[in-house]
C-alpha positions in Angstrom: 127.9 131.7 86.6 124.7 133.3 85.2 124.5 130.7 82.5 124.6 128.0 85.1 121.9 129.8 87.1 119.6 129.9 84.0 120.2 126.1 83.6 119.1 125.6 87.2 115.7 127.0 86.5 115.0 123.8 84.4 114.8 121.9 87.7 112.3 124.2 89.6 109.1 122.5 90.7 106.1 124.2 89.1 102.6 123.4 90.4 99.2 124.9 91.5 98.1 128.5 91.1 96.6 130.6 93.8 95.9 134.4 94.4 97.3 134.1 97.9 100.6 136.1 97.7 102.7 137.9 100.2 100.5 137.2 103.2 103.4 137.3 105.6 107.1 138.2 105.8 109.1 136.9 103.0 111.1 133.7 103.4 114.9 134.3 103.6 117.6 131.8 102.7 120.4 131.0 105.3 123.2 129.0 103.7 126.0 128.2 106.2 129.6 129.4 105.6 128.6 131.6 102.7 131.5 132.9 100.7 129.8 134.9 97.9 126.3 135.6 96.5 125.3 136.3 92.9 121.8 137.6 92.3 120.1 137.5 88.9 118.4 140.9 88.3 114.7 140.8 87.5 113.1 137.4 87.1 113.0 134.4 84.8 109.7 133.2 83.2 109.6 129.4 83.5 106.5 127.8 81.9 104.7 131.0 82.6 105.7 131.1 86.3 107.9 134.1 87.5 111.1 132.8 89.1 113.7 134.7 91.1 117.2 133.2 91.1 120.5 133.5 92.9 123.6 131.5 93.4 125.5 131.1 96.7 129.0 129.7 97.1 129.7 128.1 100.5 132.7 126.5 102.2 130.4 124.0 103.9 129.9 120.4 102.6 126.9 119.8 100.3 125.3 117.3 102.7 125.4 119.7 105.6 124.0 122.5 103.5 121.2 120.2 102.2 120.2 119.3 105.7 120.3 122.9 106.8 118.0 123.9 103.9 115.5 121.2 104.8 115.5 122.2 108.4 114.8 125.8 107.5 112.0 124.8 105.2 110.4 122.8 108.0 110.9 125.6 110.6 108.9 127.9 108.2 106.1 125.4 108.0 106.6 124.5 104.3 105.6 121.2 102.8 108.7 119.2 102.1 108.1 116.0 100.1 109.9 112.9 101.3 113.3 112.2 99.7 112.0 109.6 97.3 109.4 112.0 96.0 111.8 114.8 95.5 112.6 115.4 91.7 116.2 114.5 90.9 116.4 115.3 87.2 120.2 115.7 87.0 123.2 114.5 88.9 123.3 117.5 91.3 121.2 116.9 94.5 118.2 119.2 94.9 115.4 119.8 97.4 112.1 121.5 96.8 109.5 122.8 99.3 106.1 124.5 98.9 104.8 127.4 101.0 101.1 126.5 100.8 99.9 129.8 102.3 101.5 132.0 99.6 101.9 129.3 96.9 105.6 129.9 96.4 107.9 127.0 95.5 111.4 127.1 96.9 114.2 125.0 95.3 117.9 124.5 96.2 120.3 122.7 93.8 123.8 121.8 95.1 126.9 121.6 93.0 130.2 120.5 94.4 133.1 122.5 93.0 136.7 121.4 92.3 138.0 123.6 95.1 135.8 121.7 97.6 133.3 124.6 97.9 129.6 124.1 97.2 127.6 126.3 94.8 123.9 126.4 95.9 121.4 127.5 93.2 118.3 129.0 94.8 115.0 129.5 93.1 111.7 131.0 94.2 108.8 130.3 91.9 105.7 132.5 92.4 103.0 129.9 91.5 100.3 132.4 92.3 101.3 134.7 89.5 101.4 132.0 86.8 100.4 132.9 83.2 100.0 130.9 80.1 103.6 130.0 78.9 104.9 131.5 75.7 105.7 129.0 72.9 109.3 128.5 72.3 108.8 128.3 68.5 111.2 125.4 68.1 110.6 121.8 67.0 110.4 119.0 69.6 112.1 115.7 69.1 109.4 113.0 68.9 108.7 111.5 72.3 109.9 114.5 74.2 108.8 114.7 77.9 109.1 117.1 80.9 109.0 120.0 78.5 109.9 123.4 80.0 110.1 126.8 78.4 111.9 129.8 80.0 112.6 133.4 79.0 115.2 135.7 80.5 117.8 138.3 79.4 116.5 138.3 75.9 116.8 134.6 75.4 114.1 131.9 75.1 115.0 128.4 76.3 113.3 125.1 75.5 114.3 122.1 77.6 113.1 118.5 77.8 114.2 114.9 78.0 114.0 112.0 75.5 114.1 108.3 76.5 115.3 105.4 74.3 117.5 107.7 72.0 121.1 108.8 72.0 122.5 112.3 71.9 123.6 111.7 68.3 120.0 111.0 67.3 118.8 114.3 68.8 121.7 116.2 67.3 121.0 114.8 63.8 117.3 115.7 64.1 118.0 119.3 64.9 120.8 119.6 62.3 118.3 118.5 59.7 115.4 120.6 60.9 117.4 123.8 61.3 119.4 123.6 58.1 116.2 122.9 56.3 114.8 126.1 57.9 117.6 128.2 56.5 120.1 128.2 59.5 123.8 127.6 59.1 125.9 125.7 61.6 128.6 128.2 62.5 130.0 126.0 65.3 129.3 122.5 66.5 125.6 122.6 67.7 125.3 126.4 67.1 123.0 127.5 64.3 122.6 131.0 63.0 120.1 132.7 60.6 120.1 136.3 59.5 118.2 137.4 62.6 118.8 134.8 65.4 121.1 132.2 66.9 120.1 128.8 68.4 122.5 126.8 70.6 121.8 123.1 71.2 123.1 121.5 74.5 122.8 117.8 75.2 123.5 115.7 78.3 122.5 112.5 80.0 120.3 112.6 83.2 120.8 110.4 86.2 118.0 108.1 85.0 119.4 107.7 81.5 117.3 109.8 79.2 119.0 112.5 77.0 118.5 116.0 78.4 118.0 118.5 75.7 118.3 122.3 75.9 118.0 124.8 73.1 118.7 128.5 73.7 117.3 130.9 71.1 118.4 134.6 71.1 118.8 137.4 68.6 121.9 137.2 66.5 124.6 139.9 66.8 124.8 141.9 63.5 127.9 141.2 61.4 130.3 144.1 61.4 131.2 143.5 57.8 135.0 143.5 58.6 137.4 141.0 57.4 139.6 139.2 60.0 142.3 141.4 61.3 140.6 144.7 60.3 
């Protein structure tokens, strides 16, 4: 679940910066027919913007939840772009609103589950506390766009999209680059050096480009034991 929440941060709307912060009571989410809630402790750093995340599972249908979220945004006086202006980077429907008084961006991403429940990923991006993003330290495939870096739970993530190429093209690029840099491919699309591990995830967005995500984290030390010891 937490891995899915971290992936959801790739879709958060990042924008202007303002010192206006916490000028009124904090916004609260109200998701109808909530079954369970998972909070991510601390915060994620997404392109230098602090983001709080949580996931809510509901028995309500996705379309009903989506309308409920939009209605709540409007009741709080947030700016909600028209549907055709809402970013839809992946297959899951999402809606974003901006609190222009406090400069906080709120995003909800809806995922329909096999058991007919709906998981709603909720993000709050504090645009007023934005700082210069930390570099991911990983190569970008030529022509990369919509680049996003994030840092959380000891991992650094680089995400972007590539048009006019296939997943195989991107995979071959990273295999060449990482093997040349001294990494070994220990599993398909998982590369490890003596000190860190990089996992490559690839997908296709709704519009067609390849969605690329690399997760870089410290490698677990080898215990020196042979299998079965």
